C-alpha positions in Angstrom: -19.5 0.9 18.8 -21.4 -0.7 15.9 -19.6 -2.2 12.9 -20.7 0.7 10.7 -19.3 3.2 13.1 -16.1 1.3 13.6 -15.5 1.1 9.8 -16.4 4.8 9.5 -13.6 5.6 11.9 -11.2 3.3 10.0 -12.1 5.0 6.7 -11.4 8.4 8.3 -8.0 7.3 9.7 -6.7 4.8 7.2 -8.3 5.3 3.8 -5.3 6.9 2.2 -2.9 4.5 3.8 -4.8 1.5 2.4 -5.1 3.2 -1.0 -1.4 4.0 -1.3 -0.4 0.5 -0.2 -2.7 -1.0 -2.8 -1.5 1.5 -5.4 2.1 0.5 -4.7 1.2 -3.1 -5.5 -1.0 -2.5 -8.6 0.3 0.7 -10.2 -3.2 1.4 -11.4 -4.9 4.5 -9.9 -8.5 3.6 -10.7 -8.2 -0.1 -9.9 -6.6 0.9 -6.5 -9.6 3.1 -5.7 -11.9 0.1 -6.5 -9.8 -2.3 -4.4 -9.7 0.2 -1.5 -13.5 0.3 -1.5 -13.6 -3.5 -1.6 -11.2 -3.6 1.4 -13.5 -1.5 3.5 -16.5 -3.5 2.3 -14.8 -6.6 3.6 -13.8 -4.9 6.8 -17.4 -4.0 7.4 -18.5 -7.6 7.1 -15.7 -9.0 9.2 -14.9 -6.4 12.0 -17.4 -7.8 14.5 -15.9 -11.3 14.4 -12.4 -9.9 14.4 -13.0 -7.8 17.5 -14.7 -10.6 19.3 -11.8 -13.0 18.5 -9.0 -10.7 19.4 -10.6 -8.8 22.3 -8.3 -6.2 23.7 -5.5 -7.4 21.4 -7.3 -6.2 18.3 -5.1 -4.0 16.2 -7.2 -2.4 13.5 -4.4 -1.0 11.4 -2.6 -4.3 10.9 -5.9 -6.2 10.5 -7.0 -3.7 7.8 -3.7 -4.0 5.9 -4.1 -7.8 5.9 -7.5 -7.4 4.3 -6.0 -5.0 1.7 -3.3 -7.4 0.7 -5.8 -10.3 0.5 -8.0 -8.1 -1.7 -5.2 -7.5 -4.1 -4.4 -11.2 -4.2 -8.0 -12.1 -4.9 -8.2 -9.6 -7.6 -5.2 -11.1 -9.4 -6.8 -14.6 -9.0 -10.1 -13.3 -10.5 -8.2 -12.0 -13.5 -7.5 -15.6 -14.5 -11.2 -16.2 -14.8 -11.9 -13.2 -17.1 -11.2 -15.4 -20.1 -14.2 -17.5 -19.3 -16.5 -15.2 -17.3 -17.5 -11.8 -18.6 -16.2 -9.0 -16.4 -19.6 -7.2 -16.5 -21.2 -10.3 -15.1 -18.8 -10.5 -12.2 -19.2 -6.8 -11.4 -23.0 -7.1 -11.4 -22.8 -10.1 -9.1 -20.6 -8.3 -6.7 -22.9 -5.3 -6.6 -25.9 -7.4 -5.9 -24.1 -9.0 -2.9 -23.4 -5.6 -1.3 -26.2 -4.2 0.9 -27.5 -0.7 0.6 -26.4 0.1 4.1 -22.8 -0.8 3.3 -22.9 1.3 0.2 -24.2 4.3 2.0 -21.5 4.2 4.7 -18.6 3.8 2.3 -19.8 6.3 -0.4 -20.5 9.0 2.2 -17.3 8.6 4.2 -14.6 7.5 1.6 -13.9 10.6 -0.4 -12.1 9.7 -3.6 -8.3 10.2 -3.7 -7.4 12.4 -6.6 -4.1 12.2 -8.4 -3.7 16.0 -8.7 -1.0 17.1 -6.2 -0.1 13.6 -5.3 3.1 13.7 -3.3 3.3 17.5 -3.0 3.8 18.7 0.5 3.8 22.4 1.2 5.2 21.8 4.6 8.4 20.5 3.1 8.6 23.2 0.5 7.6 21.0 -2.4 4.5 23.0 -3.3 6.6 25.5 -5.3 8.0 22.7 -7.5 7.0 22.2 -11.1 3.9 19.8 -11.0 5.2 18.1 -14.1 8.4 17.3 -12.3 6.5 15.9 -9.3 4.5 13.6 -11.6 7.6 12.5 -13.5 9.3 11.7 -10.2 6.3 9.8 -9.0 6.2 7.7 -12.2 9.9 6.9 -11.8 9.3 5.7 -8.2 6.3 3.7 -9.4 8.2 2.0 -12.2 11.1 1.2 -9.8 8.6 -0.3 -7.3 6.9 -2.4 -10.1 10.3 -4.0 -10.9 10.6 -5.4 -7.4 9.5 -9.0 -6.7 6.1 -9.1 -5.1 7.4 -10.3 -1.7 10.0 -7.5 -1.5 7.6 -4.9 -2.7 5.0 -5.8 -0.1 7.5 -5.6 2.8 8.9 -2.3 1.6 5.4 -0.7 1.2 4.3 -1.9 4.7 7.5 -0.5 6.1 7.8 2.8 4.3 4.2 3.7 3.5 2.5 1.8 6.3 5.1 2.7 8.9 5.0 -0.9 10.4 7.9 -2.3 12.3 9.5 -5.6 11.3 7.6 -7.5 14.0 4.3 -6.0 12.8 5.1 -6.8 9.2 5.9 -10.4 10.2 2.5 -10.7 11.9 0.7 -9.3 8.9 2.4 -11.6 6.4 2.6 -14.5 8.7 6.4 -15.0 8.3 9.3 -14.7 10.7 10.7 -11.3 11.7 14.2 -12.4 10.4 12.6 -13.0 7.0 11.1 -9.6 7.0 14.4 -7.9 7.9 16.1 -9.8 5.1 13.5 -8.8 2.6 13.7 -5.2 3.6 17.5 -5.1 3.1 17.1 -6.7 -0.3 14.1 -4.5 -1.2 16.0 -1.2 -0.4 19.1 -2.3 -2.3 17.1 -3.4 -5.4 14.8 -0.3 -5.2 17.9 2.0 -5.3 19.2 0.1 -8.3 15.9 0.1 -10.2 15.4 3.7 -9.4 18.7 4.6 -10.9 18.0 2.6 -14.0 14.6 4.3 -14.4 15.8 7.8 -13.8 19.1 7.4 -15.7 21.3 7.9 -12.6 24.6 6.1 -12.1 25.3 4.0 -9.1 28.9 3.5 -8.2 30.2 0.1 -7.1 31.1 1.6 -3.7 27.5 2.8 -3.2 26.2 -0.6 -4.1 28.6 -2.1 -1.6 27.4 0.3 1.1 23.8 -0.6 0.4 24.6 -4.3 0.5 26.3 -3.9 3.9 23.5 -2.0 5.5 23.0 -3.3 9.0 19.8 -5.0 10.0 19.1 -2.3 12.6 19.4 0.4 10.0 17.2 -1.4 7.5 14.0 -0.3 9.4 14.7 3.3 8.4 14.0 4.6 4.8 17.2 5.7 3.1 18.7 6.8 -0.2 16.2 6.6 -3.0 13.7 4.7 -0.8 13.1 8.2 0.7 11.4 9.2 -2.5 8.7 6.5 -2.0 8.0 7.8 1.5 8.0 11.5 0.5 5.4 10.7 -2.3 3.0 8.9 0.0 3.4 10.2 3.5 1.9 13.7 3.0 -1.4 12.1 2.1 -1.5 9.7 5.1 
């Protein structure tokens, strides 16, 4: 299978996963679409080398999410240069570096993800809900996620949105599995607290204690208000 065909298959299978992971990190819909496109551009350039290096052990999903995370990191680094280099100049330079063949593959296969209906799943009975309520709920979730430290937010997104196990997240982030489990426990606890603050809910001390005592084995399953994050992303994956 050629590189273009392989990336076409990845776009079909993982486009929305990559987008929602990036959106969870940036909180900006349009920027997330651009960074998702950038992710697949990078994948197109690197997939042959990655497959050759990994052989039968090549795992496309984890490899693609590593590219997505690196794309977000690079975008943040580039922002520090915007004070000195005009944005239009950088955009023009990037466009010139992309070949027409790459543009054709991505533009034809990567249909834009639209915000309308985001997180609404008819299968779960959510379609009948007030769209305004769904949007408000999504915004509360996004604000709660934005308050998490970057390291915790990344682990939580990979677990809940990406569906990765602790061992897979450890491989993607190049940290120990124990560190991943610890971050997930902390991320879920803080997410619940931030969600309550953003939505005006009250969290009892006993509930906080229960979240703090969540076992490591249970930490791999979304719970409490973390479920909202999953319910708003998974219908689109």
